[in-house]
Each structure stands twice: as C-alpha cells, then as structure tokens.
C-alpha positions in Angstrom: 0.0 0.0 0.0 1.6 3.2 -1.2 1.0 6.1 1.1 2.1 9.7 1.5 4.2 11.0 4.4 1.0 12.4 5.9 -0.2 8.9 6.8 3.0 7.6 8.4 1.8 7.4 12.0 2.0 4.2 13.8 -1.8 3.6 13.9 -2.2 3.9 10.2 0.8 1.6 9.6 -0.6 -1.0 11.9 -4.0 -1.1 10.5 -2.4 -1.6 6.9 -0.4 -4.5 8.5 -3.4 -6.1 10.2 -5.4 -5.9 6.8 -2.7 -7.7 5.1 -1.0 -4.8 3.3 2.7 -3.9 3.4 2.8 -0.2 3.9 5.3 1.7 1.8 5.6 5.1 3.3 8.7 7.0 4.2 9.1 8.1 7.8 9.1 11.8 8.5 12.5 13.4 8.7 12.2 14.2 12.4 11.1 10.7 13.5 13.3 9.1 16.2 12.8 5.4 15.1 12.7 5.5 11.3 12.1 2.2 9.3 13.1 0.9 6.0 10.8 1.0 3.1 10.9 0.2 -0.7 12.2 3.5 -2.2 11.8 2.4 -5.8 8.0 1.3 -5.3 7.6 4.6 -3.5 8.7 6.5 -6.5 6.1 4.8 -8.5 3.4 6.5 -6.4 4.1 9.6 -8.6 2.7 7.7 -11.6 -0.5 7.0 -9.8 -0.9 10.8 -8.7 -0.2 12.0 -12.3 -2.8 9.5 -13.6 -5.5 10.9 -11.3 -4.5 14.4 -12.4 -5.0 13.5 -16.0 -8.4 11.9 -15.3 -9.6 15.1 -13.4 -9.3 17.0 -16.6 -12.6 15.6 -17.6 -15.0 18.0 -15.7 -17.9 15.5 -15.6 -15.6 13.1 -13.6 -14.1 15.6 -11.5 -17.2 17.3 -10.3 -19.3 14.1 -10.2 -22.4 15.5 -11.8 -24.1 12.1 -12.1 -26.5 10.9 -9.5 -26.3 7.3 -10.3 -23.1 5.3 -9.6 -23.4 3.4 -12.9 -23.5 6.6 -14.8 -20.5 7.9 -12.9 -18.6 4.6 -13.6 -19.6 4.8 -17.3 -18.3 8.4 -17.6 -15.1 7.5 -15.6 -14.5 4.6 -18.0 -14.9 6.8 -21.0 -12.4 9.3 -19.5 -9.9 6.5 -19.1 -10.4 5.4 -22.6 -9.9 8.9 -24.0 -6.8 9.2 -21.8 -5.4 6.0 -23.2 -6.0 7.1 -26.7 -4.6 10.6 -26.3 -1.6 9.5 -24.3 
C-alpha cells in the first residue's frame, strides 16, 4: 500500500499490516525510530498521482455531476479510454 508521508503514523501503519498490506511510506525526517521502506516502489506513487490528475481534466468526472453510480462509472471509464487514446 503506497501512502504519503502524511499517513506515516503508527496507527495507520499497524492498520495496514493487520489488513494484510505492506505499507510503503517513508518516515518523516524528524522521526526518532525510522524504518526501511521500498524506495523504488515509493517513487512509482508519482505515476498514480499523475494519472489521477489527467483523469481530473474531464470535468464531468471531477465534479461528479452524475447521480447514479453506474453513470459515474460509465463516464469514468470513458475518460480513462480517452486518456489512453490521447496519451
């Protein structure tokens, strides 16, 4: 589970471990007991962040105009297809 430094507290990390995830989050610089984490995997978090920013270009998806979940999922799928074609 890739997480930002904002979620690096002990409670969040323990909850992720209890649910079977391996938390990949760097410790804050001022933490007294830092831990090791997969730095290469953490760098890939940026790709996910950039993908969400590209999807947010589609106003209908970003503002969630649709009342029904199925319509929202359809528009989200359409936005993902357009993003795949245009990229």
